Each structure stands twice: as C-alpha cells, then as structure tokens.
N, C-alpha and C positions, 0 to 999 in steps of 0.2 A: 640258522645264526637268529640274534635278537637285534633289534634295533630300538632305538630311543632317539628322539628330539630334542636338542638343547637350546634353549634360548636366554642367553647371559645378560644381553645388553639392552636396556633402555635406547628406543622405544619399544622393540619387538618382542618382549617378555611381558609388556601390559598389553598390550592389542590384540596378539594372536592368542587363539585356540586351537590347540590341533587336537585330532581325534580319528584314531586312537591315539595317545603320544608314544607309545611304545607296545610291542608286541614282538611275536614270532614268525618268522618266513621259514617256512617248509622247505625241504630240498625238492629240487623237478623245477625251478624257472616260476615258481608261484608267486603272487602280486599281491598287495595289497593298497587297498583303497584310502585313501590317508584324505580326511578333509578338513581346511585351511581357512579359518573364519577370522575375518580383522574385523574390530569394531574400536573406534577413537571416538574421543568426545571433542578432539580438537582437529585442527586443520593439519595435514600431515601428507611430506612427500619422499617417498623411498624410491631409490634408483640402485637396481642390483645388489641391493643390501645382502650381504653374507653372515648376518649376526644369528640365521638359524643353520643348526648344523644336524645332521642325522649321525647319530654313532653306532656303530656294529661290533654285537659281542658275541664270541662262542659259548653258546648254549651249556656245555658239559664243565666248561671249566671257568665262565663267566668273564674271560680274557678280554680286554678290550681291543678289539682291531685297528690299530692306530691308521695302519694303512689305507683304511675305508673308511676312517670320519669324513663326512664329504660337506661342503657347504651348499645351503639352497640358495639361491638367489631371489631375493625378495623385491617387489616393483608395484607401487601403488601411490594413489594420487586421492587424498580425501578434502573436501573442503564444503564450505558454508554456502547456504541460499545466499545470492547478493542479488539488489532489486534497486531501482528508482521510481519514485512518485513526481510525477507532473502535473499539474501544478502542486503546491504542498498545502493546499485549500481551496476552499470555493466558495465566494460570497455573490450571491444573485444580487444585494441591493433591494431597492423598493420595487416592490409589484403591485399592480393594480387589484384589490382583491377579488378573490373568486378566480383568479387566473394562474396559469402556470406555465413553468419555464424549465427549458432543460439545460444542462451543462455536463462536461465530460471531463475526466483525468484518465491518465494513460499509467498503468504499470508496466513494467518492465526487467524483463529478466537480464538481467549485467553479468549473470554467472554461466558456468559450466553444464547446468545439467538442469531438467525441469523441475521446476515446483509445484505445488498446488497451494492456492490461497484462499483466504473467506474472509468474509465481514462480517462486524459484528459491533454493537453498541459497546463504549468503552468500561461500561459497567458490569457487562456480563460475562460469563465464563469462556474461555478460548476453547473451541472445539477440540477434541483430544486427537493428539499426533498420533494416538495408537493406529496403524493401518488396518484396514478392514480382511479378513482372511481372502486368501486368493482365491478368485475363482475357480470353477473348472476348465481344463484347458479346450479351448473351442481352436476350429479353425476360422481363417480369413486374414491372418498376417496384419499388414497396416490398417486395412479395414476396421478387423476388430478392435484393434487399439485406439482407432479414432474415435468408435462406439463409446468405447468406454471411458475415454476425456471429454464426451458428451453429457455422459452422465453425471460429470463430476462437475458438470458448469450449469450454471443458472441459478434461479432463485431471488427474491428480492429480498432488502433489507428496510424494514420501514422505522425511520427514526422521528417520531413528531410529524409535520407535512414534507420530510424527506421520503424519496423512496430511491435506493441505489440499487442497481443491479448493473452485472450478475453478483451476486451475493458469493458466490465459489466458483473456482476454475482452476487451469492449467495454463501456465506460461511454458513454452518452450526456450530453449538458450538463445538468446537473442533475440525472443520476441516480445508483442509487445500486446498488453490486453486492454482494450478501453471501456471503461466503468460510466455509466451513464445514472448522475443524478436528476431528479425530478423534484420542482420544489411547487407544491400546490397552495397558494395563497390562502390564508383565512376569509373571513366573512366578516372581519372586524380588523382594526389598526392594531398590528402586534407586531413585535419583532420575534425570529425565530433562531435560537443556536443549541448545535448538536454536535458532539465530538463520535466520532465511530474509530474502532480499531481495525486497521489490517495487520492480519495472520499472514505471515510466510513461512510456510513448513521447512522444517531444517536448516532456518536461520542460525547464526551466531547468538549465544546466550546474552552476549553482550549488547545486541544489536535490537534496539525497542522492546525490551524483555515483556512489556508491559502490550505490545503491539505497537505498529505506526500510527500516532493519534493522528487524525484526519478532522481540521473541523470544517463545519456548514452553518454559513452564516445568509438569513434573507429577513426580508420587511415585508410585511403584506401593509398595505397602504390605501385609504379611501382618498377620492382625488377629492378637494379642494380649491377653493380661492380666498386668499386671504385679503379682508375686505377692509380691516380695521388696524391693522401696523403701519400708520402712515410715515413712519420714518422710512421704513423697508421700503412700502411701492415709491416713496417719491427721494429715494436717496442722493439722488443727483439737481434736487431742486432742495428750497426753504420748503418748512411746516411751520405755521405760526396758529396758536389759538383762536384768534380773529383776526379778517381780514379789512384791510383799510381802504375800500373801494372808490375813491374820490373822484369826481368830474374833472379835475385837475391833473391828472394822472394815476395809472394803473401802476401798482408794485409788479415788479415781472420775476416770472418762474416762480408763484408763491400757492401753496395749497392753504386753505383756511380752514380748521378743523370745525369749526362752529357752524360756519355757511357752508362745507363741504363744496367748496367752489376752488377749481385750480384757474389760475390767471397767467395768462401769458404774458400781459403786459400790454405796452404799447406800442404799434410799429407802423408801419409806411402801408397805403395801401397798395394790395397787390403783393407783398412781400409774402413769403414763405418761413413759416417756421416751424420747427420739429424739437419736440422733446421725447424723454425715454421713462417710461416708467416701468416698474417692475408688476 
C-alpha cells in the first residue's frame, strides 16, 4: 500500500515538516521510519491535536482506502525564554580616586527551559544565535553536561572603568545568576556612564529587540574641603562682609568675611555655647 500524510489546517501545516511525506509500504509487515520536525516562530500549545492524518491507497488502482485514514495525535508546547533582572541599573555614586568598589545584580530565569545569555556594549553587534556544531558523543551523563555548561560561562566585559563578569553563561529554569560589576575610580575627578546590553537566547522578538539595556553610573572624586563658600559653611548663622566687634557688645553668631572671624557673641561666665558648621 501507499501512504501519504495530509495537513490541511493551520497551524499544523505551517509548523510541521514530515520526511518522507509519502511512500510505499511493501507487504510482509514492513515499517517506515518517519521524521516529524516542528518549527514555530511563535509560542504554541497543542494537546492531542488530530489535524495531521495519514492516508493509505491501493498501489495498483490508486484507490484511497477510506477505512484506513488515521489521525495522528500531536501534542507540543513551544515558549520563549522568560527572564527578570534586579536591579535594573547600578549607580555607584561618588568614589575616592584610585579606589575600587563592586556591586551585583541578578539575572533570573522565569521560564520553562534553560537559556544562554551574553553581555556586550550596547553599540556592539550581538553574538550569533546560530548554535555551534554538536560535539562528538561522550560518556559522563550529568557530569559531562555540567562541564559543557562550565565552558559556556565566564569572561569579562570591559566598559571604560567598569568590568562586568561573567560575560556569558547558562541559567537553568527557576535559577538565578549573580553578575558582578567592578568600578575602578580614575586618578582625576570625572563622571562615568556606560550602557551595556544583556542578550538572552530564544527570547521573544518583541522583548528587548536590541537587548535589555542596563545603565552603569559612577563618579571618581578627589577629596577636598570647601573653605571659601561661607554661605554654605555657616548656613545656620549670619555672614557679613565686615564685623563690628565693639567693646560695648558683640554680635551673636556672626561670621565676618573680611576679618575671617566667627563671633559667638556675649555670654555669661561658665555658659556653654554650641554652633554647627558644615
């Protein structure tokens, strides 16, 4: 008898490739191996779908054997990678020059399958999503798989004075990878701002098409003491250009710019007076 697979309805006809799609079965209980490949660009769930049928024909007459038309039940579940990043940016704030500081953020797999991730500067081209050729089969079970994942994890992305690691890795479903950002303050007072992109493999084309943009901010500072901004230093007191320090009475809580003198004023003997300066 001859056989032929029939796919008449969407989405089955658009997502399945069957090889061979038709053929002949010689008598004597012979078998034919059929390969069914599912490829979809969208999320999909099929449960016991019967839109795929196999039709049998009499070879000599070409007659369709209606009694032998059989549905083939299909079940499939295709989803995109899902992920979350916390926090969504890092601001180191001011750091003393020539010092270093580290902070971290978490990349969590909220989907159903493991995914690979990689980090890059936002202006760099993303790494190719094309998988490398499969390695030759080896023994080792889970240990071999763990070793393979270890090879895909590591590296450092340098973004000006920021160093981010690991630059790539694999996150299991429900798992979290902690990514470390190290900032090295420069030798001069300067602000730093960089934006990197986080690429998660097999994510939806509508989710962060340019990669998830992650901002890094920091400032390198040289310590100093403000000695000339008298309005800020004596913000709780009065600042005058010239003081009048007569013998008949002293002004209270006054800073005189010309004399560079702060006057507490007149107080009783033994009295304790406190003022706050910045």
